[in-house]
C-alpha positions, -999 to +999 in steps of 0.1 A: -385+296+598-407+269+614-392+247+641-385+212+626-359+186+630-345+152+620-360+141+653-396+131+656-402+159+682-395+167+718-421+163+745-417+177+779-443+189+804-471+187+779-453+208+753-445+192+719-421+212+699-424+211+661-461+205+657-481+235+643-511+247+662-531+273+644-553+295+665-577+322+657-569+356+671-596+355+697-589+319+708-575+317+744-538+308+746-532+274+762-496+271+772-500+233+777-511+226+742-488+216+713-472+245+697-448+255+669-422+281+668-403+301+643-366+310+649-354+343+636-317+350+638-313+388+639-276+385+628-286+370+595-306+383+565-315+348+553-332+318+568-312+297+592-324+261+589-326+238+618-302+208+616-311+190+649-327+193+683-307+180+713-319+176+748-290+183+773-301+177+809-332+199+812-326+221+782-338+217+746-312+231+723-319+239+686-289+237+663-294+257+632-269+259+604-254+292+617-266+295+653-275+277+685-307+285+704-322+274+737-360+267+735-378+283+764-413+267+769-437+288+790-433+264+819-396+272+820-402+310+819-430+308+844-426+275+864-452+283+890-478+293+864-483+327+880-490+342+846-509+317+825-507+339+794-469+336+794-458+326+758-431+302+748-398+317+736-362+310+726-328+326+731-300+326+707-269+314+726-242+314+699-239+327+663-222+296+651-241+264+643-240+229+628-220+241+598-191+251+621-166+222+626-162+231+663-199+226+668-202+196+645-172+176+658-180+182+695-216+182+708-233+170+676-208+142+667-208+130+703-246+129+705-247+107+674-219+084+687-236+080+721-268+070+702-249+043+684-231+024+712-239+005+744-215+014+772-205-006+802-226-004+833-221+027+855-215+051+826-245+073+818-250+087+784-269+118+796-241+128+819-215+123+791-235+145+767-239+172+793-202+171+800-194+173+763-217+203+760-198+220+788-166+214+769-181+225+736-192+258+751-157+267+761-144+258+727-172+277+709-162+308+730-126+304+717-139+301+682-160+332+684-132+353+699-107+341+673-132+348+644-139+383+657-101+391+660-095+378+625-124+398+611-112+431+628-076+425+618-085+418+582-106+450+581-078+472+596-050+459+574-063+480+545-066+511+568-030+507+580-019+505+544-038+537+536-023+555+566+013+547+556+007+553+519-009+587+526+020+599+548+050+582+531+063+616+520+057+633+553+081+635+583+060+611+604+033+585+602+003+590+625-010+564+649-021+531+633-056+517+638-058+492+666-078+460+671-103+470+698-098+454+733-073+429+718-056+420+751-090+414+769-101+392+740-070+371+741-075+368+779-110+355+772-097+331+746-070+316+767-092+315+798-118+295+779-091+274+763-077+264+797-111+256+810-117+234+780-086+215+787-096+210+823-131+198+814-117+175+787-094+158+811-123+152+835-136+127+810-108+105+825-126+108+859-159+097+843-146+068+822-117+056+844-124+069+879-093+090+878-090+116+906-099+152+897-065+169+892-080+202+881-053+220+859-025+196+868-025+179+834+007+159+840-009+144+871-037+129+849-011+114+826+009+099+855-023+084+871-035+069+838+000+054+831+000+038+865-035+027+870-049+020+835-024-001+815-053-011+792-059+025+781-026+026+762-040+048+733-054+073+758-020+075+774-003+079+741-027+108+733-019+125+766+018+121+760+017+133+724-003+164+733+015+172+765+038+199+752+013+222+735-011+217+764+016+229+788+024+258+764-012+270+762-016+268+800+015+288+804+003+314+779-028+319+800-011+319+833+017+343+822-006+371+812-004+403+833-039+398+846-030+364+860+004+352+873+030+371+853+064+376+868+100+379+857+109+350+835+072+341+831+054+366+809+034+370+778+032+404+759+005+411+733+013+436+705-014+453+684-008+467+650+027+482+652+051+502+630+084+486+620+115+499+602+111+508+566+076+523+571+061+489+574+036+475+599+028+441+614-005+426+623-010+415+660+018+395+675+028+382+709+060+373+726+067+350+756+093+343+782+089+310+801+125+306+812+115+307+849+095+275+843+123+258+823+108+269+790+120+292+763+123+329+760+114+337+724+138+361+707+112+374+682+074+379+684+052+354+666+020+358+647-008+360+672-037+349+650-017+319+635-008+307+670-044+310+683-056+292+653-032+263+659-043+262+696-080+261+684-073+232+660-053+213+686-080+217+712-107+205+688-087+174+678-077+166+713-112+168+726-126+147+697-099+120+699-100+118+737-138+112+737-135+086+709-108+067+727-127+068+760-158+055+742-138+026+726-123+016+759-157+015+776-182+001+751-197-033+754-174-056+734-200-082+728-215-061+700-184-056+678-185-018+676-160-001+653-151+036+648-148+047+612-138+080+597-159+096+569-143+100+536-139+136+523-168+132+499-191+120+527-185+150+550-217+170+552-217+207+546-246+211+570-227+193+598-191+183+590-187+155+615-157+132+608-163+100+629-191+075+634-196+042+652-210+011+635-210-027+640-187-051+622-203-072+595-193-105+612-213-095+643-243-085+623 
C-alpha cells in the first residue's frame, strides 16, 4: 500500500513523504531525496488504507483504517549520518486505527478541531495536540486490553460449555479453561485508565492555569469552582463525572499489586463453576468500605464494567477538551461546536464533533 494522505505531504529534513521516487537497481540510494513508502500490516491479510498523516511534536504518525504507524526517516534512525545507506522505515504502534471510535474521537477529532479554531494568546496548538496524543495512547491501551479479554472470553465460553456437557454424568467436572493472565491484563487496563484520567485533568492546567494536582481529582474540581466561575460547564462536567472517576481510581488502587488492605480491595475471578453445574464468565468484586464506599454483596460482570469505564473515559476526555476549547477560543470569530448527525458519521473515521463559524459572522 503506497503512503498517501488527505494532506498534501509532510516535509522534514529534506524528506517528502508520499511522493514516489523510482530508482533503478544500480542507482545509488540518496536518503535526502524524496521517497515513497508502502505500509504492510502483518496482522492483516488485506490492505490497510491510510486515512491521515499527523505530525505530533517531532513524529510523523500515519493513521491507517486499522492501525497506527510511526514513520522513521533515515535521519531519525541514523541522525549523525554514520551509515549513509540507512533506509527509511516505519513501525506499527497499535493495531487499531481511524475506524476505531477511541482513535477517531480523541487524537484525530482534536487535530481537526484545532485546525478549525483560533485560540487566545498563550495557548499553543502543537502542545495541545501532543498532550491529546498522550491521553489517546493510554485510552488506546485500555481499548486493546479490553478487546483482547473479550476475544479470549468469547472463545473460551464454548470450551467451558463442552467441558460441562461432556462430564455432566460423571462424578466431577474437570478444571475450566481460564482467560490467560487475566489479573495482569486488568491491572494494565486500570493503570492506563488512571493515567488517562490524570492526563485529561491536566488540560485544566494548560487552559486555565490550574495547579497540577496529580491524581487528586477532587482538588481539580475544588480549584476550578473557586477560581474559574466562567468555566461553569467544565465544573458541571467534573461534578457529574466525579463518582465514576473515584470508583475507577479506587478499583486500580485496591488491587493486590497496589494498595489493597482490609476494607479496600478488589478481587478478580476468572471462569468459575457455580451450583447446578453452571459457570460464569470473568467477574470481580470490591470492598471500598474503608474509604466510605460500598462493599458489594455479589460479584459483577468484569467485561461489562470495563466496557462502561472505557465509554466513560472516552466521553469525558472528548467533552472536557471541547469545553476547554470553547472557553478559550477567540470570540471575535463566532465559532460554534456542532455534532454530526448519524448519517454523517464516517465509517473510516467516526468523529462526532466539529467546529464551524456562525453564518452571521461569515
